[in-house]
C-alpha positions in Angstrom: 6.4 -8.1 17.6 9.4 -6.5 19.4 13.0 -7.5 20.3 16.5 -7.2 19.0 16.0 -9.3 15.9 13.1 -9.9 13.5 10.9 -13.0 13.6 10.9 -14.1 10.0 7.9 -16.4 10.4 5.8 -13.8 12.1 6.6 -11.2 9.4 5.8 -13.8 6.7 2.5 -14.6 8.3 1.5 -10.9 8.5 2.5 -10.3 4.9 0.8 -13.4 3.4 -2.4 -12.8 5.4 -2.5 -9.3 4.0 -1.9 -10.6 0.4 -4.6 -13.3 0.7 -7.0 -10.9 2.2 -6.5 -8.4 -0.7 -6.8 -11.2 -3.2 -10.2 -12.1 -1.7 -11.2 -8.4 -2.0 -10.2 -8.5 -5.6 -12.4 -11.5 -6.3 -15.3 -9.8 -4.5 -14.7 -6.5 -6.5 -14.6 -8.4 -9.8 -18.0 -9.9 -9.0 -19.5 -6.5 -8.2 -19.8 -7.1 -4.4 -17.4 -4.3 -3.6 -18.1 -1.0 -5.4 -16.0 1.9 -6.4 -12.2 2.1 -6.7 -10.0 -0.3 -4.8 -6.3 0.5 -4.4 -4.5 -2.7 -3.7 -1.5 -2.7 -1.5 0.0 -5.8 -3.1 3.8 -5.2 -3.3 3.8 -2.9 -0.2 3.6 -5.7 2.4 7.3 -5.6 3.4 7.2 -1.9 4.0 4.0 -2.1 6.1 5.0 -5.2 8.1 8.5 -4.1 8.9 7.1 -0.9 10.5 3.7 -1.8 11.9 4.9 -5.0 13.6 7.1 -2.9 15.8 4.3 -0.6 17.0 3.1 -0.6 20.6 -0.1 0.1 22.4 -0.5 3.9 22.4 1.2 4.4 19.1 -0.8 6.3 16.4 -1.2 5.2 12.8 -2.1 7.5 9.9 -2.7 6.0 6.4 -3.3 6.9 2.8 -5.7 5.3 0.4 -4.0 1.9 0.6 -4.7 1.3 4.3 -6.0 -2.2 4.3 -2.8 -4.1 5.0 -1.7 -1.7 7.8 -5.1 -1.9 9.4 -5.0 -5.7 9.4 -1.5 -5.8 10.8 -2.3 -3.3 13.5 -5.1 -5.6 14.7 -8.4 -4.3 13.2 -11.0 -7.0 13.1 -10.8 -8.4 9.5 -14.5 -9.2 9.4 -15.5 -5.7 10.3 -13.0 -4.3 7.8 -14.4 -6.5 5.0 -18.0 -5.5 5.9 -16.9 -1.9 5.6 -15.6 -2.5 2.1 -18.9 -4.2 1.3 -20.8 -1.0 2.4 -22.5 -2.7 5.3 -24.0 -0.9 8.2 -22.3 -3.4 10.5 -18.9 -2.5 9.0 -15.9 -0.9 10.8 -17.2 2.6 10.0 -20.9 1.7 9.4 -20.2 1.2 5.7 -19.6 4.9 5.2 -15.9 5.0 4.8 -15.2 2.5 2.1 -11.6 1.4 1.7 -10.0 4.8 1.7 -11.5 6.3 4.9 -11.0 3.8 7.6 -10.9 4.6 11.4 -10.3 2.7 14.6 -10.6 4.9 17.7 -9.3 2.0 19.9 -6.1 1.6 17.9 -5.6 5.3 17.1 -5.7 4.5 13.4 -7.0 6.8 10.7 -6.8 7.0 6.9 -7.8 9.4 4.2 -8.1 9.3 0.4 -6.7 12.8 0.2 -3.1 12.6 -1.1 -0.7 13.9 1.6 -3.3 14.0 4.4 -1.5 11.3 6.3 1.1 13.9 7.2 -1.1 16.4 9.2 -2.9 13.5 10.9 0.4 12.0 12.0 1.7 15.3 13.3 -1.5 15.6 15.4 -1.1 12.1 16.7 2.6 12.8 17.4 1.8 15.9 19.3 -0.7 14.0 21.4 1.8 11.2 22.0 4.5 13.7 23.2 2.2 15.3 25.8 -0.1 12.5 26.8 1.7 9.3 26.2 5.5 9.9 26.4 7.4 7.1 24.7 4.7 6.6 22.1 5.2 7.3 18.4 3.0 8.2 15.4 3.5 6.6 12.0 2.4 8.0 8.6 2.3 6.0 5.4 2.1 7.7 2.0 3.3 7.4 -1.6 6.0 9.4 -3.2 3.5 11.6 -5.0 2.3 12.9 -1.6 5.8 14.5 -1.2 4.7 17.1 -3.8 1.8 18.2 -1.6 2.3 21.2 0.6 0.5 19.8 3.6 2.9 16.9 3.9 6.0 19.2 3.7 4.4 21.4 6.3 3.9 18.4 8.5 7.6 17.4 8.2 8.6 21.0 9.1 6.2 21.1 12.1 7.4 17.7 13.3 11.0 18.9 13.1 10.4 22.2 14.7 8.5 20.7 17.7 10.6 17.5 17.7 7.5 15.3 17.4 7.9 11.5 17.6 6.7 10.8 14.1 7.9 8.3 11.5 7.1 9.5 8.0 7.2 6.4 5.8 7.2 7.0 2.0 6.3 4.0 -0.2 7.9 4.8 -3.5 6.8 2.7 -6.5 8.1 5.3 -9.0 4.7 5.8 -10.6 2.2 8.6 -10.1 -0.8 6.7 -11.5 0.3 6.6 -15.2 3.2 9.0 -15.0 6.8 8.3 -14.0 7.2 10.1 -10.7 10.7 11.3 -11.5 9.3 13.3 -14.4 7.1 15.4 -12.0 9.5 16.0 -9.1 12.7 17.8 -8.6 15.6 16.5 -6.5 15.8 13.8 -3.8 12.9 13.1 -1.5 15.3 12.3 1.4 17.2 15.5 0.9 13.8 17.4 1.0 13.2 15.8 4.5 16.7 16.5 5.6 16.5 20.1 4.5 13.6 20.5 7.0 15.6 19.0 9.8 14.2 15.4 9.6 16.6 12.5 9.6 16.2 10.4 6.5 16.8 6.7 5.9 16.8 4.9 2.5 15.7 1.3 2.4 14.8 -1.5 -0.1 11.1 -1.8 0.5 11.0 -5.3 -1.0 13.1 -6.7 1.8 11.1 -6.8 5.0 14.2 -7.5 7.3 15.9 -4.3 5.9 12.7 -2.3 6.6 12.4 -3.9 10.1 16.0 -2.9 10.9 15.7 0.7 9.8 12.3 0.9 11.6 13.9 -0.4 14.8 16.5 2.4 14.7 13.9 5.1 13.9 11.4 3.9 16.5 14.2 3.8 19.2 15.3 7.3 18.5 11.8 8.7 18.3 10.7 7.1 21.5 13.7 8.6 23.3 13.0 12.2 22.2 15.0 12.1 19.0 12.3 13.8 16.9 10.8 12.7 13.6 12.4 10.4 10.9 11.7 10.0 7.2 11.9 6.5 5.8 12.1 6.3 2.0 11.2 2.7 0.9 11.3 1.6 -2.7 8.6 -0.9 -3.6 6.2 -1.9 -6.5 2.5 -1.9 -6.9 1.8 -5.4 -8.4 -1.7 -4.4 -9.4 -0.9 -1.0 -10.7 -2.5 2.1 -9.3 -5.8 0.4 -8.6 -7.8 -2.7 -9.5 -8.9 -2.6 -13.1 -5.8 -0.4 -13.9 -6.3 0.3 -17.6 -2.6 -0.1 -18.5 -2.6 -3.7 -17.1 -6.0 -4.6 -18.7 -4.8 -3.6 -22.1 -1.5 -5.4 -21.7 -3.1 -8.6 -20.4 -5.9 -8.7 -22.9 -4.9 -6.5 -25.9 -7.5 -7.6 -28.3 -10.5 -7.3 -25.9 -9.4 -4.2 -24.1 -7.9 -2.5 -27.2 -11.0 -2.8 -29.4 -12.8 0.3 -28.0 -9.6 2.3 -28.6 -9.0 1.2 -32.2 -11.4 3.6 -33.8 -10.3 6.8 -32.0 -6.6 5.9 -32.6 -7.2 5.2 -36.3 -9.0 8.5 -36.7 -6.1 10.3 -34.9 -3.6 8.8 -37.3 -5.5 9.0 -40.6 -7.2 12.4 -40.1 -6.3 15.3 -42.3 -5.6 17.7 -39.4 -2.7 17.5 -37.0 1.0 17.0 -37.3 2.9 15.0 -39.9 1.5 11.5 -40.4 4.9 9.9 -39.8 5.1 11.5 -36.4 1.6 10.4 -35.5 2.5 6.8 -36.5 5.5 7.0 -34.1 3.2 8.2 -31.3 0.8 5.4 -32.0 3.6 2.8 -31.7 4.5 4.3 -28.4 0.9 4.1 -27.2 0.8 0.5 -28.4 3.9 -0.7 -26.4 3.3 1.6 -23.4 0.9 -0.7 -21.5 3.1 -3.8 -21.9 6.2 -1.8 -20.7 4.2 -0.6 -17.7 3.1 -4.1 -16.9 6.6 -5.5 -17.2 8.1 -2.7 -15.1 5.6 -3.1 -12.2 5.0 -6.9 -12.0 8.5 -8.5 -11.9 8.6 -11.5 -9.6 11.8 -10.2 -8.0 9.7 -7.2 -6.7 7.2 -9.3 -4.9 8.2 -9.0 -1.2 6.0 -12.0 -0.2 7.8 -14.3 -2.6 11.2 -12.9 -1.6 10.6 -13.7 2.1 9.1 -17.1 1.3 12.4 -18.1 -0.4 14.1 -17.5 2.9 11.8 -19.9 4.7 11.8 -22.8 2.3 14.4 -24.7 4.4 11.4 -25.8 6.5 8.8 -26.8 3.9 6.5 -28.6 6.3 6.1 -25.5 8.5 5.7 -23.3 5.5 3.0 -25.4 4.0 1.1 -25.7 7.2 1.2 -21.9 7.8 0.0 -21.2 4.2 -2.9 -23.7 4.5 -3.9 -22.2 7.9 -4.0 -18.7 6.5 -6.0 -19.7 3.4 -8.6 -21.3 5.7 -8.6 -18.3 8.0 -9.2 -15.8 5.2 -12.0 -17.9 3.7 -13.6 -18.1 7.1 -13.4 -14.3 7.4 -15.0 -13.9 4.0 -17.8 -16.3 4.8 -18.5 -14.6 8.2 -18.5 -11.2 6.6 -20.9 -12.2 3.8 -23.1 -14.3 5.9 -25.2 -16.9 4.0 -23.4 -15.9 0.7 -20.0 -16.9 2.1 -20.1 -20.4 0.7 -20.9 -19.2 -2.8 -17.9 -16.9 -2.7 -15.6 -19.7 -1.4 -16.7 -21.7 -4.5 -15.7 -18.8 -6.8 -12.1 -19.3 -5.9 -10.8 -17.3 -3.0 -7.9 -19.8 -2.6 -4.3 -18.6 -3.0 -3.2 -18.6 -6.6 -6.7 -18.9 -8.2 
């Protein structure tokens, strides 16, 4: 999508398709069909759509361990992508990359599970674009924790020194797994980028139109030789750090999930050794309320970019309903094709929106 103004319906379609696709992945993961860790991008859709929907042929894309949404919006075959997550030989990367190491040579799209690795890859893509495809741009997506990694800062510095056409997009959810990000970083991320000579833009990553508008400005300047840009987008991870996130499991099912923890916690409080018992009791209370606070902080409805954009489109309910029904059917068809004969079984398990 390009032009002087954003297409709300196109953006919503891209965002909702990504959300439904990742909900289908969650169901498959819960049933054991997808192995290993899965880092959901639910909550990042506005950041991804606002940027990726303005990319052109010849632009490069460098991703972190939450690359599913960006790969889909960039045009990767959803069936091949799902087969890759299933570990199939006929997957996008022959089943060897999983969800964190995805590659598409045709689309110049790469990803890595190494925190901060999106930066060097984007610098390389930007260097190639500058010399081989003038007017093209490279885009890097990463979390705020990656800004504490030397390789990403070095990439920002290199891009500034060589005036590479790179957009560095930071998806900041304020959490570094179970740690508040502000407690492990000093200063402003935008000021870090600016200190290296990279123009920085702050944006509400829950509002896709705001992201689109700042992306349009950054793309335009980068394509015209204006060098790199840093986009700092605030967002939320609605499923926490990864599927099965322990904080969320304990908060949602405290009796079931808390049972294995009861013994060790009791021994820690009642044991003879250690600090004063009153202090240990206070710490136990903090541990008890921590998961619920984390869940409340990261799953507020107002932080859901898909719901926020949907509210803008409710003036045409018939079109909205038709679009959502079409997407639900399309995602179910993708799942069935990817799974083969097992597809119908998984449709019956509940891959519909909201189940």
